[in-house]
N, C-alpha and C positions, 0 to 999 in steps of 0.2 A: 605457563607456556605449553606444558604437556597436553592439557585438555584442549587448548587451542589447536595444537598439531593434530590431535585425533579427530576433532570436529571438521577441520579443513580437509584432512585426508578423506574423511567419510563422505563429504560433499562431492569430492572429485570422483571417488569410486562409485558412489550411488548414481551419478549421472550416466554411467555406462551399464547399469544393471536394470533388469526388468522389475515389474512391480512386486512379485512375490519374493524375489531375491533381495530387493531393497528393504522389505519389511524385516526379513531375517537378519540382514546385516545391521540394520538400525537397532534392533533389539540387542544384538551381541555387543555393538559398539557402546550403546547406552549403559550396558551393565559393566563396562570397563571402568576400573577406578585407578587412579594414579598410585603407583607403588611408593610406599613410604620408605624413606631412607632411615635405617636404624643405625645409630652410632655403635661401633663394636665395643665390647667390654674392655678390651685393651688396645692400646695404640703402639705399634711397633716403631721404635725410633731407628732411623737410618742415618748412617754417617758415610759420607763419600771420602775415599782415600785418594789423594792427589799424587801424581807422579812427581810433581815439583812443589815443594813446600819449603818454607824458611825454617831452618833448625839452627839454633845457636847452642853453644856449650860443647862439652866433650862428646866425642863420637862413641855410640854404643852399638850393640849388635842390631838394634832395630833400625838404625840409620845407615847401614852399610850401603844399601842400594842407592839411597839419596846422595851419599857422598860421591859414589862413583858416577852417578848421573850428572851431578854438578860439575865434576872434573871433565867429563866428556863434553858437556855443554860449553865450558870454557875453551876446550880445545876446538870445538866447532866454530866458536866465535873468533878464533885466532889469538886469544889471549894466552894460550899455552902452545908450545911447540908440538908438532905431530908426534904422537906416541907418548907424550908426557903424562896424559891422563892415566893410562894403564900403569906406568912406572910409579907415579905418585901414589896411586891406590894400593899397589903392592907394598910399597915402603910403609904406608900407614898401617896396613894389616900386620906387617912383621913387627912393628913397634907396639902393637897391642895384642898380647897373646890370647886375649879372650875372643878375638874375632876369628871366624872360620873362613875358609876359602869361599869366595863369592861364586855363584853360578855364572855361566856364560851369559852375556846379554841377549836374552831371547824372551819373547812374549808368549811363546807356546806354553799353554797351560795344561794341555792334555793331548797326547800324540794320536788320539783316535777319535776325538769328538769336536763338535763345534764349540768354540770358546764361549763361555758364559759372560754376560756383562757384569760389571762391578755392582751396578744397581739393577736388579731384576724387576720385572713387572709384577706388581702385587696389587691386585684389584681391591682387596679388603683394606689395605693400608691407604691406597689412593682414595677410596670412598670415605674412610675416616677423616682424612685430611681435608678433602674438598667439601665434605658436609658442613664443615665449620666456616667455609668461604662461599656462601651462596651467591654473593654478587659476582664472583669470578665465573662460576659455571653458568649462572643465568645469563650473564652478558654474552658469554661464548655461545650459549644455546641460541640466543637470538641472532648472533652473527652467522650461525650455520643455518638456522631455520628459514629465515626470510628469503635468502637467495635460492635455496633449494626448493622451497615451497612455491616461489614464483615460477621457477623453471617447470615444476611438475604441473602447475596450473596452465602454463602455455602449451605444454605437450597435450594435456587433456583437451584444451580448446582446439588444437589441431585435429585430434581424433574426432571430436564432435563435428567439426566442419568437413571431415573427410580429406584433409590436406596434410596428414601426418607424414606420409611418404615423400610428398613434394617438399616439405619444409624440414625434413630430417637432417640434411647436411648443415643447415643453418642452426638447428637446435643442437647438433653435435658440437659445433664450434662454441656455442654458448655454454654447453655443459663443460667443455674443456677449460674455458676461461673461468667459470665459476669455481671449479675444483682447484685450479691453479692458484686461486686467490684465498683459499680457505686453510692453508697451513699444511705441514708435513704429513700428519696422520691421514687427512682426507686425500692428499695427493697420492700417498702410498696405496690407499684404497682404490683410487682411480687407476693407478698403474696395475694393480691386481686385476681390475675389471678389463683392462686392455688385452688380456690374454684369455678372456672368457667369451668366445663366440657363441656359446650356448645361452648366454644371458643378454647380449646386446647385438644389434645389427652392425654391419661392417662400417657404416659411416661413423658410428660412435667409436668403434675400435681404432680406426685410423686417427681420429682426433686425440683420443686418450693416449695413444702411443707417443704423441708429441710430449707428453709429460715426462718421458724418459730422455728427452733430448736437452732442452734448455728452458730454464725458468728465470724470472727476473732476479738478478743478484742483489744481495744486501750490501750496504756501504762498506767499502774496504777498510775504512777507519774502525768500524765495529769489529771487523775480522782481526785487525792488528791488535786491538785491545784484548781480544780473546787469547791471542798468542802471548801477549804480555802476562795475562793472568795465569796461563797454564805453564809457561816456561820460566816466568819470573824475570824476563829481560825484554827490552823492546824488539819488535819484529826485525828492524833493519840491522841489529847487531848479529843476527843469525842468518837471515835470508836477504837476498837481493832480487828484486822482481825483474824478470825478463820481459814479461808483458804487464803493462800498467793496470789492466783490468782483469777480472776473473776469466779464465778460458772456458769454464763450464760452471753452471749453477744448477743444483738439483734440489729436491724437496727438503733434504736434511742439511746439506752444506754446499759449499762452492770451492772450486779448485783454482789455485794460482800456479802459474809457471814461474819457478824461481831458481836461484842458484845459491849454494851454500857459500857463505863468506869465507869459511876456513879453507876449503879445497876446490871450490869452483864446480862441484858436481851439480848437474841439472836435476832438479827435483820437482815433483808435484806436491803441493801443500794443500791438503783438504782441511777446511775449517768449518766447524759446525755453526749453523745459524743461531743467533742469540735467543735464549729462552726456549730452545727447541724441546727439551724434555718437559718443561712445564706445559707448553701448548699441547703436546702429545698426550700427557696424562689427563688433561681436562677433556680433550676430544674423546679419548677412550672411555672416560667416565660417562660422558653424555651418550656415546654410541652404545655403551653397555646398558644404560638405562632404557633406551629405546629398544634395544634388542630384547630385554626382559619383557617389555610391554608387548612387542610384536610376537614373541614366543607365547605369551599368555593368550593373545588374540587368536593365533593359529591353533592353539590347543582347543579353544572353544569351537573352532571351525573344523576340528577333527584331524588336524595335521600336527604331528609331533616333530618339531625341529628345535633343537637347542641352539638358538642364535647367540646366547650369552657365551657359550663355550667357543663359538666361532670368533667372537670379539676377543676373548681371552687368548686364544691361539695367536691371533693377529697382534695382540699386545706384546706377547713374549717375543714374537718375531721382530717387531719394530724396535723394541728395547735393545735387542742384540745389535740392531743396525745403527743405533745412535751412539753406541759405545765404541769409539775408534780404537781403544786399546784391544777390545775383542776382535775388531776387524784386522788390526795389525797381527794379532796372534793367528787368525785364520789365514792371512796372506802368507805368513811364514810357514805354517803347516802345509798349505797348498803347494808352496814351492818345494818343500822337502819331499812331498809325495809325488809330484807330477812334473817338476822342471827337468827331470832326467829323460822324459819322453822326447824322442826326436821331434824337432820342429815345434816344440811348445816352450814358451818363455813366460816367466813370472817375475814381475819387477821386485827389486830389492826394497826392503823396509828399513827405515832408520828409526829403531825403537827408542833411542835416546832423545829424539826430536818429535816424539809422538806421545799423546796422552788421550784421555777420554774424549776430548773435543778437537784434537789436532792429529792428523795423520800425515807423515812425511814419507814419500816413496820415490823411487827412481823414476825420472821422466822418460817416457818411451815415445819415440817418433814412429808414426805409422798411419795407416789409412784403414777405413772401415771395410769389412768384408763385402758389404753390399755395393761398394763402389768398384765395379768390375774393371773398368778401364784403369783406375788408379792402382789397383792391385797388380794388374799385368805390367804396368809401367814401372812401379816402384819395387815390387817383389820379384818380378820375373817368373811368376807362377800363375796358373789358372786358379780363379777363385774356388772352383769346385774341389781342387786339391786341398785347400785350407779348410773347406767345409767338411770334407771327409776326415781330416785330422781332428777337427772340433768334435764330430760325432763319435769317433772311436775313442777319443780322450774322455768324453763325457760318459760313455758306457763303462769305461774302466773306473772312472770316479764312482759311479753309482753301484757297480756290481763287483768290483775288486776290493777297494778299500772302504767304500761306503760314504766317504767324505766327499761331497760334491758341491759344485758351484750351481746354486739354484736359480740364478738370474742371468743366463748367457744371451742377453739380447744384443743387438748390433752396437749399442753404445758402450758395452762392456768388453768388447773384443777389438783387437787391432791386428792388422797384417804388417809386419815390420819389414824394413829394407833387406834384412837377411833372409826373408822368406819364411819367417816363423809366425806362429799364432800366439798372440800375447793376451793374457787374461787381465782384466782390470776389475776393481770394485768387489771386495770380498766381504761386504756387509751381510749379504743374504746367502748363507751357506746352510746345508742340511746334512744329516747323517742317517745312514741306513744300517741297522744292525745286521750281523752275519746271517741269522736265521731269516730275516726279512729279505735279504738279497737272494737267498736260495728260493724263497717262496715266489719271488718275482720271476725267476727263471722257470720254476715249476709252472707258473701261470702261463708263460709263453708256450711250454710244451703242451699243456692242456688245450690251449687255443689251436695249436697246430693239429692236434688229434681230434679237435672238436669234441672233446670230452668235457662237456659243460657240467656234468654231475660231479666229476672230480674237481672242476674249477670252483663250483659252489662249496664243496666240502673244504677246499683250500681257503676260501674267503671266511668260512666259519672258524677255521683253525687260526687265521690271522687276526680274528676279532672284528672283522668288518660286518658280520651278520651275527645276531644273537643265536646261541647254540640251539635254542628251542624253536627257532623259526622254521616253518615248513619250507623245505628246499625245492619241492617239485615245481611250484609256480616260477621260481627264479630260474631253474634249469630250462624250462620252456621259453621264458622270456629271452634268455641268453641264446638259445638255439635259433630263435626267430630274428634276433637283432644283429648278431655278429656274423661277418662274412668268413668264408674259409680263408685263413691267413695265407696258405700256400697257393691257392688257386684263384683268389679274388683278383679282379682287374686292378691295375695300379691306382686308379682313381678312388677305389674303395678302401685302400690300405693305409691312407694317411691317418696320422694321430688324431686330427680333428674329428674325422668321421667315427673312428673307434671310440674316442672319449665321449663324443656326443651320444652315441648309442648306449654306451655303458652308463652315461649320466642319466639318461631317461630311466634305465632300470634302477639305478641307485636312488633316484628320486621317488620312484613308485614303491620300492621296498625299503624296509628299515635298515639301510646301510649306515655305518658310522665310520668315516675315513679319518685315520690319524694324520697329524700334520706332515710327517715325512712323506706319506703317499701323495698328499696334495702337492707338496713341493716337487716331487718327482714327476707327477703328471704335468704340472706347469712347466717344468724344465724341458720335458720332451716336446710339449707344444711350442714353446719359444724356440727350441732348437730347429724343429721342422719348419716353423714359420720363417726363420732366418735363412735356412737352407733353400727353401722354395724361392725366395727372392733372388738367390744366386743361380739355382738350377730348378726350373719349374717342375720337372718330372721327379724330383727327389722325393723319396719316401723313407722315413726313418725306420719303419717296420722292416722293410726289406734290407736296409743297411745294417740293422742290428742283428739280423739272423746269423750271419757268419760268425760273429763274436759269441752269440748264444751257443751255436753249434760247437765251437772250439771249447767253451767251458764245459759243455755236456760230455764231450769226448775225453777231456783231460782232467777234470776235477774229480778227486777221489772222495768227496764228501758223501755220506750215506743218502742225503736228500737228492743230490743230483744223479747218483748212481741209480736210485729208484726211478727218477724221471727218465733217464736214458733207457732203462728197461721197458718202461711204458711206451716209449717212442719207437723202439726197434723190434719189439716182440708182441705178438697178438696176445691179449689177455684172455682169461677164462670167458667163455660164452661167445667168442668171436672167432669163427673158423676153427683151425687146429691150434689149441693153446700152445704157446711157445714158438709158433712159426715165425721165422725171421721176416722182417719187412726189408728186403734187400734194397728196394727203391729208396727207403728212408735212410738206410746206412750210406748208400751211394750219395744221396743228397747232402747228408750231414758232412761226410768227408769232403765233398766238393765245396760246400759253403765254408767249412772251417779252414780249408786250405787257402782261402782268400785273406785270412788275417796274418799279420806279420809274425806274431808270437806263437803260432800254432805248431805243436810238436806231434807229428804223425806217429812216431815211435811210442810216445807216451800214451796216445789214444789206443794204439794196438795193444800195448801192455795192459791197459786198464780193462779192455774187453777180454783178453786172454785170462787175466786174473779172475774175473767174474765167472767165466765159463768153467774154469778149473776148480772153483770153490763149491762147497756143498750146496749153496743157494742156486748154482747154475745147473744142478743135476737134471731138473725138469726140462731144461732147454737143450741140453747136450744131445740127447737122442734125436730130437727133431732136427737139430742143426746138422748132425752127421748125415741124416737121411737127405737133407737138402744139398749138402756138399757133394754127396754121391751122385745125386741127380744132376747137379750142375756140372760136375766133372765129366759125367757120361755124355751130356749134351755137348759140352765143349769138345770132347774127343770125337764125337760124331761130326760136328761142324768142321774140325780140323781134317778129318778123313775125307769129307766131301770136297773141301778146298784142294787137298792134295790130288785127289782123283781128277778133278777138273783141270788142274794145271798139267798133270801128266798126259791127259788125253790131248790137250792143246799144245803140248810140248813147249811149255814156257813156265816162267816163275809166277807165283801167285801175285795178282795185282791188288791195289788198295780196295777196289770194289769187291774182289773175292774175299778179302779179310773182313769186310763190313757185315759180319754176322752178329746176331743178338748177343750171344755169350761173349764173343771176342770183344764187342763194343763195351759191354759191362766191365770186362776185365781191364780194358784200356782206361776206362774212366776211374776205376779204383786205383790203378797204377799212377795215374795223373795226380789223384788226391794224396797219395802217399809219397810222391816225389818231392825233392827239394832242390831248387825252388819249385813251388807248386806248378804243375802242368808240364814238367820236364821229365818225361818217362825215362829217358836215357840217363838221368841223373839220380836215380833211386839210390839213396845212401844205405846200402846193404849192411854196412858196419853198425849202424844204429839199431838194426833189428837182430843182430847176431845174439845178443844176450837173451832176447825173447825166444829165439829159435832154440837156443841151448836149454833154456828152462822147459820149453814145451817138449823137447826130446827126452828129458830126464823124468818127467812126471808120468807115473804109471797110467793115469787116466788118459792123458793125451796120447801116450804111446799105443794103448789099446784102441783108442779111437782112430789113430793113424793106420793101424793094421786092418781094422774093419773097413775103413774107407778104401785102402789099397786093394784089399781082397774083392770088395764089391765092384769097384771100378774095373779091375782086371777081369772078373767074371763076365761083366757086361761087355767089355771090349772083345773077349774071346767069342762070346755068343754072337755079337754083331759080325765079327769076322767070318764065323761059320755060315751065318745066314747069307752074307755077301758071296762067299765062295761057292755055295750050292744054289745061289739065286733063290733063296727062300724068302717069302714075303715077311715084312716087318711084323713083329708081334708073335711069330711062331718060335717055340723054344728050340734049343739045340738038338734035342732028341728027335723032334719031328723032322 
């Protein structure tokens, strides 16, 4: 089948090439040989542990969890009185001194990471197993090849006839239908393509996005059998269906709306499709083989892309998603971290009624964020408010804790009747290490400064670019491609444009992006795509900047302190080294004050600490000079306003007070006020400890004396000039 695929693909490609290129391509293709599958030296045996298994005989320490689970199941079925499971479990433990106290019923395996599946993706093990089953993967190969090859031939024919654009909507529908019929792994690949506007035209994106909504369900009798296998009891002894048919069907499983027999709680019961793991393992095996062949062909054509590693990353991701125990753990951890955020809701998980193929969660009534009319009617809020909650919560997920929901599309979010944002589906999660979070914020700072040399150095430090790669061509490409983040028009600041321009550079140069970064980029793209449906002018770059500003001003990490210095003070070689960028400080304070958790006193304390430290010595002198100049100009403006008011025999008006220095001072006071923008509500008490520290430090006291003396000298000089009507610029002696 592989040579047939190569020959057919070659015919399609050669029809669109000129004569010389045809000859080159034919020679390269003819030299391609099918990759031989070599059985490994050893075969790793894998054993799946089940949450529910039948154990007879005396209870020992290895079966404590099983015993407790079976008692809780009996309670859920109504065979035991409420609370009896815990009581009986404790009594059993007390009667057996060898048993230790059981941990609380929680599926959280690590408080800081994405839960790992019980059966991880292992390409070598899968190859060893499937190599001995050629009929299985050859049959599946044909099932995949013929529909996809037929589709490619139809598109090639459209191109040859010059009707590709005209027939594109029809072909997009055909593509969606083909992918929907080829199983979970191919469907997940189609869902990933639905967020890649750099690869596919919009007609295909629209159709592929339907893969995230509803797929044909599998028979509910098969679903009930899976419940019986996993829980050890018939479905109707634990659950009672509220809706007779599945309310949603996805590529990996389908969801029933039900009620617990024991207590009547409404629950969502997600049940995995039969044979899901086996189908996925075969599809990954086939895709990995073709990826190896295509990688080899691309290397012959001078392009080094490791497509096999891309398939391996995808395999790890999808294996996490098909383990519902891991998803339950992710849901519990997500709730522990983010359910305390106002207006955010995370459904409860029922761990004793969940396993690797079943997930039972609290049923949530709500409407989709993109249904603006329903959101206003049911929630009593504007959809844009919930979108803002979504974006701010996502930023905190990615940059505060690092544990984030990597698939926040419209189907995974609900607006509840209480006006809260509810997250669903925790199968696709990702984690960003602490140093990686700081690097992301640093990258934003470099973009703001248009310091693409520093950005390229950061990419090397993060491992995106080989250390020995020449940085100069990348710096030039970044300068030409990326807009000024602060001054660009709104239409140029969306994530799609920025990612598209970065994508061109990353394709041209030898970039290698880790999985977490790809998940993060996808998450941002999906977020902005959802937000734009609600609010067309929404741009996540501008919405994220207030949060970034708050982190820069309040985070005491060395990485962000260095980034803040780069942002606020001129570096060597640009103007006067150490000169403050007051406009940047004003902008940072103004942007940061828009976030709910911003602490102005903490920001001021951080700046003061740096200025009083040995590292701030090079900046203090320049800063003192600028403060003297600013205070002198402010005094001159105040004197001019006072003279004007006295001559007119009236109090100063708002127009009189609208001077440059007074306006800047007002903006800074607004940024430091609490709540933001309330100049009259500046909480002086919060700043008193800082003022006390500044007044006791010898360095700051000397700086204060120097500033006061210089300002007084200038004020006296100005007064003498005005008294004797001397022109500005002449000294007091003259």
